[in-house]
C-alpha positions as CSV (number, residue, x, y, z in Angstrom):
1,M,-21.1,-7.7,-22.9
2,S,-19.3,-10.5,-24.6
3,T,-18.6,-13.6,-22.6
4,I,-15.6,-15.8,-21.8
5,T,-15.5,-19.4,-20.5
6,I,-13.1,-20.4,-17.7
7,A,-11.9,-24.0,-17.8
8,P,-14.0,-24.9,-20.9
9,N,-12.8,-28.5,-21.0
10,S,-13.4,-29.2,-17.4
11,A,-16.5,-30.9,-15.8
12,Q,-17.6,-27.5,-14.4
13,P,-16.8,-24.7,-16.8
14,L,-17.7,-21.2,-15.7
15,T,-18.9,-18.7,-18.3
16,V,-18.8,-15.0,-17.3
17,N,-19.4,-11.6,-18.9
18,R,-16.1,-10.2,-20.1
19,L,-16.0,-7.1,-18.0
20,G,-15.6,-7.9,-14.3
21,Y,-15.0,-5.8,-11.2
22,G,-12.0,-5.8,-8.9
23,T,-12.9,-5.1,-5.3
24,M,-9.5,-4.0,-4.0
25,R,-10.2,-0.3,-4.1
26,L,-13.2,-0.7,-1.8
27,T,-10.9,-0.8,1.2
28,G,-9.3,2.1,3.1
29,P,-5.9,3.8,2.3
30,Q,-3.1,1.4,1.3
31,I,-5.7,-1.3,0.7
32,W,-6.1,-1.5,4.4
33,G,-9.0,-1.1,6.8
34,E,-12.7,-0.3,6.2
35,P,-13.9,1.8,3.3
36,A,-14.4,5.6,3.9
37,D,-18.0,5.3,2.7
38,R,-19.3,1.8,3.5
39,P,-22.9,2.4,2.2
40,Q,-21.4,3.4,-1.2
41,A,-19.1,0.4,-1.2
42,L,-22.1,-1.9,-0.8
43,E,-24.0,0.0,-3.4
44,I,-21.1,-0.3,-5.9
45,L,-21.2,-4.1,-5.5
46,K,-25.0,-4.3,-6.0
47,T,-24.9,-1.9,-9.0
48,A,-22.1,-3.9,-10.6
49,I,-24.1,-7.1,-10.4
50,E,-27.3,-5.4,-11.5
51,S,-25.4,-3.9,-14.5
52,G,-24.3,-7.4,-15.8
53,V,-21.0,-8.0,-14.0
54,T,-20.7,-11.7,-13.2
55,F,-17.1,-11.9,-12.2
56,L,-15.7,-10.4,-8.9
57,D,-12.1,-10.4,-7.9
58,T,-11.3,-10.3,-4.2
59,A,-8.8,-11.6,-1.6
60,D,-8.9,-12.2,2.1
61,Y,-5.8,-10.0,2.5
62,Y,-7.7,-7.0,1.1
63,G,-8.5,-4.9,4.0
64,D,-7.7,-7.2,6.1
65,D,-10.6,-9.4,4.9
66,V,-12.7,-6.3,4.2
67,T,-13.8,-7.0,0.6
68,N,-14.9,-10.5,1.3
69,R,-17.2,-9.3,4.1
70,L,-18.5,-6.5,1.9
71,I,-19.3,-9.0,-0.9
72,M,-21.1,-11.3,1.5
73,Q,-23.1,-8.4,3.1
74,A,-24.1,-6.9,-0.3
75,L,-24.7,-10.0,-2.4
76,H,-25.4,-13.1,-0.3
77,P,-27.2,-15.3,-1.2
78,Y,-25.3,-15.0,-4.5
79,P,-26.8,-15.0,-7.9
80,Q,-26.4,-18.4,-9.6
81,N,-24.3,-16.9,-12.5
82,L,-21.9,-15.0,-10.2
83,V,-18.3,-16.1,-10.0
84,I,-16.2,-14.9,-7.1
85,C,-12.5,-15.2,-7.7
86,T,-10.2,-14.9,-4.7
87,K,-6.5,-15.0,-4.1
88,V,-4.2,-16.7,-1.6
89,G,-0.4,-16.7,-1.1
90,A,0.0,-13.5,0.8
91,T,-1.1,-11.9,4.1
92,R,-0.8,-8.5,5.8
93,K,1.1,-7.4,8.9
94,P,-0.4,-4.9,11.4
95,D,1.7,-2.2,9.6
96,A,-0.2,-3.0,6.4
97,S,2.9,-4.5,4.7
98,W,2.5,-7.5,2.4
99,V,4.3,-10.8,3.1
100,P,4.2,-14.3,1.7
101,F,1.7,-16.7,3.3
102,N,2.3,-19.7,1.1
103,T,3.2,-22.8,3.0
104,P,0.7,-25.7,2.4
105,A,-0.7,-25.0,5.9
106,N,-0.9,-21.2,5.2
107,L,-2.7,-21.8,2.0
108,R,-5.3,-24.1,3.6
109,T,-5.8,-21.5,6.3
110,S,-6.5,-18.9,3.7
111,I,-8.9,-21.1,1.7
112,E,-10.8,-21.9,5.0
113,N,-10.9,-18.2,5.8
114,N,-12.3,-17.3,2.4
115,L,-15.0,-20.0,2.6
116,R,-16.0,-18.7,6.0
117,T,-16.2,-15.0,5.3
118,L,-17.8,-15.4,1.8
119,K,-20.2,-18.1,3.2
120,Q,-19.4,-20.6,0.5
121,E,-19.0,-24.3,0.5
122,Q,-16.5,-24.2,-2.3
123,V,-14.2,-21.5,-3.7
124,Q,-15.2,-21.3,-7.4
125,L,-11.9,-19.9,-8.6
126,V,-8.7,-19.0,-6.6
127,H,-5.5,-17.5,-7.8
128,L,-2.2,-18.6,-6.1
129,R,-0.4,-15.3,-5.9
130,L,3.4,-15.5,-6.2
131,M,5.2,-13.1,-3.8
132,G,8.7,-12.6,-5.0
133,H,11.6,-14.7,-3.6
134,S,9.8,-17.3,-1.6
135,A,11.3,-20.0,0.6
136,V,8.4,-22.3,-0.6
137,P,8.9,-23.7,-4.1
138,L,6.1,-23.1,-6.6
139,A,5.6,-26.8,-7.0
140,E,5.0,-27.2,-3.3
141,Q,2.5,-24.3,-3.2
142,L,0.6,-25.4,-6.3
143,G,0.6,-29.0,-5.1
144,A,-1.2,-27.9,-2.0
145,M,-3.8,-26.1,-4.1
146,F,-4.4,-29.1,-6.3
147,E,-4.8,-31.3,-3.2
148,M,-7.5,-28.9,-1.9
149,Q,-9.1,-29.1,-5.3
150,K,-9.3,-32.9,-5.0
151,E,-10.9,-32.5,-1.6
152,G,-13.6,-30.3,-3.0
153,M,-12.6,-27.0,-1.3
154,I,-11.6,-25.4,-4.6
155,Q,-13.4,-25.7,-7.9
156,H,-10.7,-24.1,-10.2
157,V,-7.1,-23.2,-9.6
158,G,-5.3,-20.2,-11.2
159,L,-2.0,-18.4,-10.9
160,S,-1.2,-14.7,-10.3
161,N,1.9,-12.6,-10.8
162,V,3.7,-15.2,-12.9
163,S,6.4,-15.3,-15.4
164,P,6.2,-17.5,-18.5
165,E,8.4,-20.1,-16.8
166,D,6.0,-20.1,-13.7
167,L,3.0,-20.7,-15.9
168,E,4.8,-23.5,-17.8
169,T,5.6,-25.1,-14.4
170,G,1.9,-24.9,-13.4
171,L,0.7,-26.3,-16.7
172,A,3.0,-29.3,-16.3
173,M,1.4,-30.0,-12.9
174,G,-2.3,-29.7,-13.7
175,E,-5.1,-27.5,-15.2
176,I,-4.5,-23.8,-14.7
177,A,-7.9,-22.2,-15.2
178,T,-6.9,-18.5,-15.3
179,V,-3.9,-16.2,-14.8
180,E,-4.0,-12.8,-13.1
181,N,-1.1,-10.6,-14.1
182,M,-0.4,-6.9,-14.4
183,Y,-1.2,-5.8,-17.9
184,G,-2.3,-2.7,-19.6
185,Y,-2.0,-0.5,-22.7
186,A,1.2,1.2,-21.7
187,Q,2.8,-1.8,-20.0
188,R,2.7,-5.0,-22.0
189,T,6.2,-6.5,-21.8
190,T,8.1,-7.4,-18.6
191,L,6.5,-5.6,-15.7
192,N,7.4,-4.8,-12.1
193,D,4.9,-6.3,-9.6
194,G,5.4,-3.6,-7.0
195,H,7.4,-5.9,-4.7
196,G,10.7,-5.8,-6.5
197,E,10.0,-8.7,-8.9
198,T,9.3,-8.7,-12.6
199,R,6.7,-10.8,-14.3
200,G,5.7,-11.4,-17.9
201,G,3.1,-9.3,-19.6
202,E,2.7,-9.9,-23.3
203,E,4.7,-13.1,-23.0
204,V,2.3,-14.6,-20.6
205,L,-0.7,-13.4,-22.6
206,A,0.7,-15.3,-25.6
207,L,0.9,-18.5,-23.5
208,C,-2.6,-18.0,-22.2
209,E,-3.9,-17.6,-25.8
210,Q,-2.0,-20.8,-26.8
211,H,-3.7,-22.8,-24.0
212,G,-7.1,-21.1,-24.0
213,I,-6.6,-19.6,-20.5
214,P,-8.3,-16.3,-19.7
215,L,-5.9,-13.7,-18.5
216,V,-7.3,-11.3,-15.8
217,P,-5.3,-8.0,-16.1
218,F,-4.8,-6.1,-12.8
219,F,-3.7,-2.5,-12.4
220,S,-4.6,-2.0,-16.0
221,L,-5.8,1.5,-15.3
222,I,-3.4,2.5,-12.5
223,H,-0.2,1.6,-14.4
224,G,-1.7,1.2,-17.9
225,L,-2.8,4.8,-18.7
226,P,-0.4,6.6,-20.9
227,K,0.7,10.2,-20.6
228,A,-1.6,12.9,-21.9
229,G,-1.1,13.9,-25.5
230,D,-0.2,10.5,-26.9
231,K,-2.3,8.3,-29.2
232,M,-4.6,6.9,-26.4
233,A,-5.4,10.5,-25.2
234,E,-6.0,11.7,-28.8
235,L,-8.3,8.9,-29.7
236,A,-10.2,9.3,-26.5
237,R,-10.7,12.9,-27.3
238,Q,-11.9,12.1,-30.8
239,R,-14.4,9.5,-29.5
240,G,-15.6,11.7,-26.6
241,V,-14.7,9.1,-24.0
242,S,-12.3,9.1,-21.1
243,E,-8.8,7.6,-21.4
244,A,-9.8,5.0,-18.7
245,Q,-12.8,3.9,-20.8
246,L,-10.7,3.7,-23.9
247,N,-8.1,1.7,-22.1
248,I,-10.7,-0.8,-21.0
249,A,-12.1,-1.0,-24.5
250,W,-8.6,-1.6,-25.8
251,L,-8.2,-4.6,-23.5
252,L,-11.5,-6.0,-24.7
253,H,-10.4,-5.7,-28.3
254,K,-6.8,-6.7,-27.8
255,S,-7.5,-10.4,-27.2
256,P,-10.6,-12.5,-26.6
257,M,-8.7,-14.1,-23.7
258,L,-8.5,-10.9,-21.7
259,L,-11.0,-10.5,-18.8
260,P,-10.6,-6.9,-17.4
261,I,-11.5,-6.2,-13.8
262,P,-11.3,-2.4,-13.4
263,G,-11.8,-1.4,-9.8
264,T,-13.0,1.8,-8.3
265,S,-14.4,3.1,-5.0
266,S,-16.7,5.6,-6.9
267,L,-20.2,4.6,-8.0
268,A,-19.9,7.2,-10.8
269,H,-16.6,5.7,-12.0
270,L,-18.0,2.2,-11.9
271,R,-20.8,3.2,-14.3
272,E,-18.3,4.9,-16.6
273,N,-16.1,1.9,-16.6
274,L,-19.0,-0.4,-17.5
275,Q,-19.9,1.8,-20.4
276,A,-16.5,0.9,-21.9
277,A,-18.0,-2.4,-23.0
278,D,-20.1,-0.5,-25.6
279,I,-17.1,1.2,-27.2
280,K,-16.3,-0.3,-30.6
281,L,-12.8,-0.1,-31.9
282,S,-12.1,-0.7,-35.5
283,A,-9.0,-2.5,-36.9
284,E,-7.8,0.9,-37.9
285,D,-8.2,2.2,-34.3
286,M,-6.3,-0.7,-32.9
287,A,-3.5,-0.2,-35.5
288,Y,-3.4,3.5,-34.7
289,L,-3.0,2.7,-31.0
290,G,-0.3,0.2,-31.8
């Protein structure tokens, strides 16, 4: 796999292989509760690392707190080159609904919870997830994150689910190491975040490229796969690969600042996804896809 460096100009840059794994799908239905097959979930995590994945995406509100505990059980003590990226800014109600959890006190609670369940002394990378219309201004939320960074609880701070304006606000306040936004082949402009809000796709990627910030695309396979019969499906058929694999390959070729994290709860699908790193797309292929 090719690599990408997070916060290259910082005192502690993090270089990871450019095909990560998103753990969200390891949970139960509606991203809630324990996995249907816990042994397979643990094996998926182990196989991902053995296959060269060095970037895991998680959150303490996946499950609730299921993926963090799975990561700890499967991989602790962690390989030296493994980067575990978590998210804060949201929580779950008992009915599995998603709500903001983003006051400075809330964010500190979430970071402490991640440190405890992952058995880490410092969160390597954390995305502040923006949750629609919040009563807490972005500057107040991000200020709390930078304060915890100064205290040593956080190594690098990123943003998730942001518009270009949100990212500009963050850049004016301090170093933004990464951005995690919805992005995929079929959805590259302004996207709906699933909670009634729209956030930038291509516009944010352009800003990330300008500032050398890796963009971690989420839901790239769920919302990114086009309808059967179009150019993606046709090229996948010609190359003898799945549309999901070609979608991942497209992301890897689209921009060197993209760090895909396709998730799955299937060991077979994990292996298929990882094989996408070996698919080579020519300039003509990319032009054909558009």
